[in-house]
NUTI-67745 format. One record per residue (C-alpha): residue number from 1; y negated, x negated, z; residue in one letter. Coordinates in nm, 2 decimals. Layout:
<rs>
i:NUM&Y:Y&X:X&Z:Z&aa:a .
...
</rs>
This chain:
<rs>
i:1&Y:6.50&X:-0.74&Z:9.77&aa:m .
i:2&Y:6.31&X:-0.81&Z:10.09&aa:c .
i:3&Y:6.45&X:-0.77&Z:10.44&aa:l .
i:4&Y:6.25&X:-0.47&Z:10.50&aa:a .
i:5&Y:6.39&X:-0.28&Z:10.21&aa:s .
i:6&Y:6.76&X:-0.38&Z:10.31&aa:v .
i:7&Y:6.67&X:-0.27&Z:10.67&aa:d .
i:8&Y:6.54&X:0.06&Z:10.54&aa:y .
i:9&Y:6.85&X:0.13&Z:10.32&aa:l .
i:10&Y:7.11&X:0.02&Z:10.59&aa:v .
i:11&Y:6.92&X:0.25&Z:10.83&aa:r .
i:12&Y:6.95&X:0.55&Z:10.60&aa:k .
i:13&Y:7.33&X:0.49&Z:10.55&aa:v .
i:14&Y:7.38&X:0.45&Z:10.93&aa:v .
i:15&Y:7.17&X:0.76&Z:11.00&aa:a .
i:16&Y:7.39&X:0.96&Z:10.76&aa:f .
i:17&Y:7.69&X:0.86&Z:10.97&aa:f .
i:18&Y:7.52&X:0.95&Z:11.30&aa:h .
i:19&Y:7.42&X:1.30&Z:11.16&aa:r .
i:20&Y:7.77&X:1.38&Z:11.02&aa:s .
i:21&Y:8.06&X:1.42&Z:11.25&aa:a .
i:22&Y:8.28&X:1.45&Z:10.94&aa:t .
i:23&Y:8.17&X:1.11&Z:10.79&aa:a .
i:24&Y:8.20&X:0.96&Z:11.13&aa:t .
i:25&Y:8.56&X:1.08&Z:11.15&aa:a .
i:26&Y:8.64&X:0.95&Z:10.80&aa:v .
i:27&Y:8.48&X:0.61&Z:10.89&aa:l .
i:28&Y:8.69&X:0.59&Z:11.20&aa:m .
i:29&Y:9.01&X:0.67&Z:10.99&aa:e .
i:30&Y:8.92&X:0.40&Z:10.74&aa:n .
i:31&Y:8.86&X:0.16&Z:11.02&aa:q .
i:32&Y:9.22&X:0.22&Z:11.15&aa:k .
i:33&Y:9.37&X:0.21&Z:10.81&aa:m .
i:34&Y:9.20&X:-0.11&Z:10.70&aa:l .
i:35&Y:9.26&X:-0.26&Z:11.05&aa:e .
i:36&Y:8.90&X:-0.32&Z:11.11&aa:i .
i:37&Y:8.77&X:-0.33&Z:11.48&aa:t .
i:38&Y:8.66&X:0.04&Z:11.55&aa:s .
i:39&Y:8.30&X:-0.03&Z:11.64&aa:h .
i:40&Y:8.03&X:0.25&Z:11.62&aa:k .
i:41&Y:7.74&X:0.18&Z:11.37&aa:l .
i:42&Y:7.42&X:0.07&Z:11.53&aa:i .
i:43&Y:7.10&X:0.23&Z:11.43&aa:i .
i:44&Y:6.75&X:0.06&Z:11.44&aa:n .
i:45&Y:6.52&X:0.19&Z:11.72&aa:v .
i:46&Y:6.17&X:0.05&Z:11.78&aa:a .
i:47&Y:6.22&X:-0.01&Z:12.15&aa:m .
i:48&Y:6.45&X:-0.31&Z:12.10&aa:r .
i:49&Y:6.31&X:-0.62&Z:11.92&aa:w .
i:50&Y:6.66&X:-0.75&Z:11.80&aa:n .
i:51&Y:6.82&X:-0.42&Z:11.70&aa:i .
i:52&Y:6.76&X:-0.47&Z:11.33&aa:s .
i:53&Y:6.97&X:-0.79&Z:11.33&aa:m .
i:54&Y:7.24&X:-0.61&Z:11.54&aa:d .
i:55&Y:7.24&X:-0.31&Z:11.29&aa:m .
i:56&Y:7.27&X:-0.54&Z:10.99&aa:l .
i:57&Y:7.56&X:-0.74&Z:11.15&aa:e .
i:58&Y:7.75&X:-0.43&Z:11.24&aa:r .
i:59&Y:7.69&X:-0.28&Z:10.89&aa:y .
i:60&Y:7.83&X:-0.60&Z:10.73&aa:l .
i:61&Y:8.13&X:-0.60&Z:10.97&aa:e .
i:62&Y:8.20&X:-0.24&Z:10.87&aa:q .
i:63&Y:8.10&X:-0.25&Z:10.51&aa:q .
i:64&Y:8.44&X:-0.20&Z:10.36&aa:v .
i:65&Y:8.52&X:0.10&Z:10.58&aa:a .
i:66&Y:8.16&X:0.24&Z:10.52&aa:i .
i:67&Y:8.21&X:0.20&Z:10.14&aa:t .
i:68&Y:8.55&X:0.38&Z:10.16&aa:a .
i:69&Y:8.41&X:0.66&Z:10.37&aa:a .
i:70&Y:8.11&X:0.70&Z:10.13&aa:l .
i:71&Y:8.35&X:0.74&Z:9.84&aa:l .
i:72&Y:8.55&X:1.00&Z:10.02&aa:s .
i:73&Y:8.49&X:1.35&Z:9.91&aa:t .
i:74&Y:8.57&X:1.47&Z:10.26&aa:e .
i:75&Y:8.27&X:1.28&Z:10.40&aa:a .
i:76&Y:8.03&X:1.36&Z:10.13&aa:c .
i:77&Y:8.07&X:1.72&Z:10.05&aa:k .
i:78&Y:7.82&X:1.75&Z:9.77&aa:n .
i:79&Y:7.76&X:1.54&Z:9.48&aa:a .
i:80&Y:7.39&X:1.48&Z:9.56&aa:r .
i:81&Y:7.47&X:1.32&Z:9.90&aa:q .
i:82&Y:7.73&X:1.10&Z:9.74&aa:l .
i:83&Y:7.50&X:0.99&Z:9.45&aa:d .
i:84&Y:7.22&X:0.91&Z:9.69&aa:t .
i:85&Y:7.43&X:0.71&Z:9.93&aa:l .
i:86&Y:7.63&X:0.54&Z:9.65&aa:d .
i:87&Y:7.31&X:0.43&Z:9.49&aa:s .
i:88&Y:7.18&X:0.29&Z:9.82&aa:k .
i:89&Y:7.52&X:0.11&Z:9.88&aa:t .
i:90&Y:7.53&X:-0.04&Z:9.54&aa:s .
i:91&Y:7.17&X:-0.16&Z:9.56&aa:l .
i:92&Y:7.25&X:-0.34&Z:9.88&aa:m .
i:93&Y:7.56&X:-0.51&Z:9.73&aa:q .
i:94&Y:7.37&X:-0.63&Z:9.43&aa:k .
i:95&Y:7.11&X:-0.80&Z:9.64&aa:k .
</rs>
């Protein structure tokens, strides 16, 4: 998988958390429960040249909490959202 594909998939997952207050709350709960530093996820914007690296580093730092939040029925209310995000997450883990 090329870096552009990984960047695209991570951006989609991060955008989901930025759009959903419920998912963000679940992520924060998971960060506390797993004793992971409670950092916000960074989303890629075209204005900053190094933001993709920052976004990927933050995603990797928070990956366990993100995965737990995505598996939570509270964060993903309908099965379609869960299937879409789960497939993206599993693709990133395989590569």
